[in-house]
C-alpha positions, 0 to 999 in steps of 0.5 A: 372184734371188727374194730381191731382192723380199724385200730391197727390201721390208725396205729399204722397211719400214726407211725407213718406220720411220725416217721415222716417227721424224724428230726436230726440228732442235733435238733432240740426244737419242736415243730416241722423240721426244715427238711420237711418244708413244702413249696407254696402252691400257685393258684390255678391259672388257665392259659385262656385267662392270660390277657397279657404276657412278656418275658424278661431275662435278668442277671443277679450279680453276686458281687453286689453286697445285697446278693452275697447270701446267694454266694456263701457259704462257698465251701460246704465241707467246712460249714457243717453241711450248709450249702450255697445255691450253686452247690444245692443245684449241682449236688441235686443235678449230679444225683439225678434229682432235678432235670437240666437243660442246655437252653433257656427255652427248656427245649434241649434236655441234658443227660445229667450223668453224661453232663457230670462226666463231661464237666469233670473230665480231667484236663491233659496239659503239656508242662514245659520242663526245660531244654535238653542241650545234649539232644537239642530238644524241648522237654515236656511232661504230660500232666493230668489235672483233675477237675471238680465243680467249684461253687465259688466260680459261680459269680452270676445267675441268669433268670428268665421270668414271665410277667402276666396279667390274668383276666380273672383278677387283672393283677400282674404276677410273674413266674420264674421260668428258668435259672442258670448259674453263670461262670467265667468259661475258658477253653483249654488248649493242648499247650496248657494255655486257655482262651477266654470265652466269656461268662456263660451258663453252666446249665439251665434249671426249670424253676417250675418243675415240681422236683426243683421247687421241692428242692428249693423249699427244703434248703435254707437261704442264710440271709441274716448273717447274725443268726441261722434261726428262722431263715427262709427257704430258697423257694421263698427267695425266688417267690418274693424276688428277694435279690437285686437284679438288672434286666438284660433282655426283654421279649423281642423278635430278634432275640437281642440283649441290651448289651448287644446295642447299649453299654454302660449307663445307657444299658442300665437306664434302658433296663430301668425303663423296661422294668418301669414299663411293665408296672405301668401296664398294670396301672393303666388297666385300672385307669378310667 
């Protein structure tokens, strides 16, 4: 009789394990469901063990052919629930699943609910209807234009990365600290016109936050256009830097970006030099 509680406990554990691996109705395979994937844990690292570090800001241009998988599918409502990275981040943020920040230093947190209300606040514009000759006045109509998040407007991503070398193994490694979707931003005027403000971040996501890493691990990045089978997670994409990007800024006392003092090919050449210098630091540590 004393074994009965143990048997009941084992049955309960087995039932709980089965409940955690419930598969979607259209899944005919065996194994771990995609939604159950977990982020790969990082090795333990003490602050005192870091002997060198630097921060880089990099830009991922989605118009580049290699990065197209980060842009599509641009409409989740006609792609059987498959989402682009922009919609994955927005939907999780709107649901309060992940935190967001105003700055890339992750010092100014934003209230998710208030941010969504402000971002999707309808625009009120004046529509010119014509001229009233009888009363000698212009005719206008106030129009309320709804505004929703459109993932297709995100054409770039900005990354803040920290490169470091630990004294335990003297290997160079990196961590992606923050990520921001970038879009062309305009300021609406009461007369219906708009002022172009440039390409600005919508919000910054703390990439080392457990909720963010879990979110990226659960969702699939559709890299191979020919098949949807065995596609990696977004967590894998950022861990392996599986994208093309260019350096737009490195750590400096003035906070300057490369495009603030270089343009065109000169900026690209300087970015390549900066990236090469980072890897030369690790090689130099092994020279005798």
